[in-house]
C-alpha positions in Angstrom: 24.4 -22.1 -46.9 23.8 -22.1 -43.2 21.6 -25.1 -42.4 20.5 -26.0 -38.8 22.9 -28.9 -38.8 25.8 -26.6 -39.4 24.7 -24.3 -36.5 24.1 -27.3 -34.2 27.6 -28.5 -34.7 29.3 -25.3 -33.5 27.0 -22.4 -32.7 29.8 -19.9 -31.9 31.6 -20.7 -35.2 28.2 -20.4 -37.1 27.5 -17.1 -35.4 30.8 -15.7 -36.6 30.2 -16.9 -40.1 26.7 -15.4 -40.2 28.0 -12.1 -38.8 30.4 -11.9 -41.7 27.8 -12.9 -44.3 25.3 -10.4 -43.1 27.8 -7.6 -43.4 27.8 -8.3 -47.1 24.0 -8.9 -47.4 22.1 -7.1 -44.6 18.7 -7.8 -46.2 18.8 -11.6 -46.1 15.8 -12.7 -43.9 16.8 -16.4 -43.8 20.3 -15.5 -42.6 18.8 -13.4 -39.8 16.6 -16.3 -38.9 19.6 -18.6 -38.7 21.7 -16.2 -36.7 18.8 -16.0 -34.3 19.0 -19.8 -34.0 22.7 -19.6 -33.2 21.9 -17.0 -30.5 19.2 -19.3 -29.0 21.7 -22.2 -28.8 24.2 -19.8 -27.1 21.4 -18.5 -24.8 21.7 -15.0 -26.1 17.9 -14.7 -26.1 17.6 -11.0 -26.4 19.9 -10.9 -29.5 17.9 -13.8 -30.9 14.6 -11.8 -30.6 16.2 -8.8 -32.4 17.4 -11.0 -35.3 14.1 -12.9 -35.6 12.1 -9.7 -35.6 14.4 -8.2 -38.2 13.7 -11.3 -40.4 9.9 -10.7 -39.9 10.3 -7.2 -41.1 12.3 -8.2 -44.2 10.0 -11.2 -45.0 6.6 -11.1 -43.2 5.5 -14.3 -44.8 8.4 -16.3 -43.4 7.0 -18.8 -40.7 10.5 -19.6 -39.4 11.0 -16.0 -38.4 8.0 -16.2 -36.1 9.1 -19.6 -34.7 12.5 -18.2 -33.8 10.9 -15.1 -32.2 8.5 -17.2 -30.1 11.3 -19.6 -28.9 13.5 -16.7 -27.8 10.6 -14.8 -26.1 9.6 -18.0 -24.3 13.1 -18.4 -22.8 12.9 -14.8 -21.7 9.7 -15.7 -19.8 7.7 -13.5 -22.3 5.0 -16.1 -22.6 2.3 -13.8 -24.0 4.6 -12.4 -26.7 5.9 -15.9 -27.5 2.3 -17.1 -27.8 1.4 -14.3 -30.2 4.5 -15.0 -32.4 3.7 -18.8 -32.5 0.1 -18.1 -33.4 1.1 -15.8 -36.3 3.6 -18.4 -37.5 1.0 -21.2 -37.3 -1.4 -19.1 -39.5 1.4 -18.9 -42.1 2.1 -22.6 -42.0 -0.7 -24.7 -40.5 1.1 -28.0 -41.4 4.0 -27.3 -39.0 3.0 -29.1 -35.8 5.9 -27.5 -33.8 3.8 -24.3 -33.6 1.0 -26.2 -31.9 3.4 -27.7 -29.4 4.9 -24.3 -28.5 1.5 -22.6 -28.3 0.4 -25.3 -25.8 3.5 -24.8 -23.7 2.9 -21.0 -23.6 -0.7 -21.5 -22.5 0.5 -23.8 -19.7 3.0 -21.3 -18.4 0.6 -18.4 -18.6 -1.9 -20.5 -16.6 0.8 -21.1 -13.9 1.7 -17.4 -13.8 -2.0 -16.5 -13.2 -2.3 -19.1 -10.3 0.9 -17.9 -8.7 -0.1 -14.3 -9.1 -3.5 -14.9 -7.4 -1.9 -17.0 -4.7 0.6 -14.3 -3.8 -1.8 -11.4 -3.8 -1.4 -9.6 -0.5 -4.5 -8.7 1.3 -5.6 -5.0 1.1 -4.0 -2.9 3.8 -6.7 -1.7 6.2 -7.3 2.1 6.2 -5.4 4.0 8.8 -7.7 5.6 11.4 -7.2 8.6 13.6 -9.0 9.8 16.7 -8.7 12.7 19.1 -9.3 13.8 22.7 -8.5 16.8 24.8 -7.4 18.0 28.2 -7.6 21.5 29.6 -4.3 22.5 28.0 -3.9 20.1 25.1 -5.6 18.5 22.1 -4.2 15.1 21.3 -4.6 13.4 17.9 -3.8 9.7 17.7 -3.0 7.9 14.4 -3.5 4.2 14.7 -0.4 3.0 12.8 1.8 0.2 14.1 5.6 -0.1 13.9 6.2 3.3 12.3 10.0 3.8 11.9 11.7 6.3 14.3 12.4 8.6 11.4 9.1 7.9 9.7 7.2 11.1 10.7 7.4 14.5 9.1 5.1 17.0 10.8 4.3 20.7 10.5 2.4 22.4 13.4 0.7 25.7 12.4 -1.6 27.9 14.4 -4.8 26.5 12.8 -3.4 23.5 11.0 -1.7 20.1 11.5 0.0 18.6 8.5 1.8 15.3 8.8 3.2 12.5 6.6 3.8 9.1 8.3 5.8 6.3 6.6 3.9 3.1 7.5 5.5 -0.3 8.1 4.3 -1.4 4.7 6.5 1.4 3.1 3.5 3.4 2.0 2.9 7.0 3.2 -0.1 8.2 5.1 -0.9 11.9 5.0 -2.9 13.7 7.7 -4.1 17.3 7.1 -6.3 18.9 9.7 -7.8 22.4 9.7 -8.2 23.0 13.4 -11.2 24.5 15.1 -9.2 26.8 17.4 -5.6 28.1 17.5 -2.7 26.1 19.0 0.8 27.1 20.0 3.1 25.4 17.4 6.2 25.9 19.5 4.8 23.9 22.4 3.3 21.1 20.3 5.1 17.8 19.7 4.6 14.2 18.6 5.6 10.8 19.9 6.0 7.5 18.0 4.8 4.5 19.9 4.7 0.8 18.9 1.0 0.9 18.1 0.3 4.5 17.2 1.6 8.0 16.7 0.5 10.8 19.0 0.4 14.5 18.1 0.1 16.7 21.2 -1.0 20.3 20.4 -0.9 23.0 23.0 -4.1 25.0 23.3 -3.7 28.8 23.3 -6.8 29.1 25.4 -8.2 26.8 28.0 -11.5 26.3 26.2 -13.3 23.1 25.4 -13.3 22.2 21.7 -16.7 21.0 20.5 -14.9 19.3 17.6 -11.5 18.9 16.1 -11.8 20.7 12.8 -13.8 23.6 11.4 -14.3 27.3 11.9 -14.4 28.3 15.5 -17.2 30.8 16.4 -16.5 33.1 19.3 -20.1 32.9 20.4 -19.8 29.1 20.7 -16.7 29.0 22.8 -17.2 27.3 26.1 -14.6 27.4 28.9 -13.1 24.1 29.7 -15.0 22.2 32.4 -12.8 19.6 34.1 -16.0 17.8 35.3 -17.0 17.1 31.7 -15.5 14.1 29.9 -13.0 15.5 27.4 -12.9 13.4 24.2 -14.2 12.9 20.7 -16.9 10.6 22.1 -20.6 11.6 21.7 -21.2 10.8 25.3 -20.3 13.0 28.2 -20.5 12.5 32.0 -20.7 15.2 34.7 -19.5 13.4 37.8 -20.8 15.9 40.4 -24.4 15.8 38.9 -24.4 12.0 39.0 -23.7 12.0 42.7 -26.7 14.2 43.8 -29.5 11.6 43.8 -27.7 8.5 44.9 -29.7 6.7 47.6 -29.4 3.3 49.4 -32.2 2.0 47.2 -30.3 2.8 44.0 -27.2 1.1 45.4 -29.1 -2.1 45.9 -30.8 -1.9 42.4 -29.8 -4.6 39.9 -28.6 -3.0 36.6 -27.0 -4.4 33.5 -24.7 -3.2 30.7 -23.9 0.6 30.5 -26.3 1.4 33.3 -24.4 -0.9 35.7 -21.1 0.6 34.7 -22.4 4.2 35.2 -23.8 3.2 38.6 -20.4 1.7 39.6 -18.7 5.0 38.7 -21.3 6.9 40.8 -20.7 4.7 43.8 -16.9 5.0 43.5 -17.2 8.8 43.2 -19.7 9.0 46.1 -17.7 6.9 48.5 -14.3 8.1 47.4 -11.9 10.5 49.0 -11.3 13.9 47.7 -8.2 12.6 46.0 -10.2 9.9 44.2 -12.8 12.5 43.1 -10.1 14.8 41.7 -8.6 11.9 39.8 -12.0 11.0 38.3 -12.6 14.6 37.4 -9.4 14.8 35.5 -9.7 11.3 33.9 -10.0 10.8 30.2 -9.6 7.9 27.8 
């Protein structure tokens, strides 16, 4: 009653006729197939999928129902679903070469999608690092995150804890939770967003040197802050006054390399410097 030629001639008119016919016979699988065809010609691909799948349910052995399903899914870019439908239909009718053609098209499109997907894969975002250093009155934690938005930091300073969430330029959130070794004054602590990093400055309640950033502080281990000792998270420390004691003319003329040369240069600057230079070096930190 509703051949392909009738639908090809006027898909909209055919659709209306099929709608009316299906109201009287809602279990006619072939009519659902043909209405799916009308939908495909009218580019109503989602409706075509619905009708074609309804036809599959009513008559699972009908190859045309799987062909219509596959074509509609293909136009919705559902190449894997389309491939599955065409494969099932082909098993029902191995003589119909149109299934083979559509299966090949789906495989080509799936191959292209795989290539595009691998080509657009963004490199893994490097992990965000943080470091710390200290002065006599403050502990400074630095998070190495670039281009953080001005409103991209939410922080909570507590007496023995720093809790912060940073919105990275990538849109992801970075969370920092530190259980501090010694107490801080939350009211006098603050943070600053810079182009290359975020700094959290925490006010010490006592002018003592922190051996580490986190942990349980033991009273017996507390050392009062010594401005002559290099204040940072580095494993290396320099006591400038001690370095000066044994400098001699012979040492000045000695040829050194690498770290030794650098340390010797600092010794000479300190030894030959004014009181102001010495004070500046004592208070210096990286």
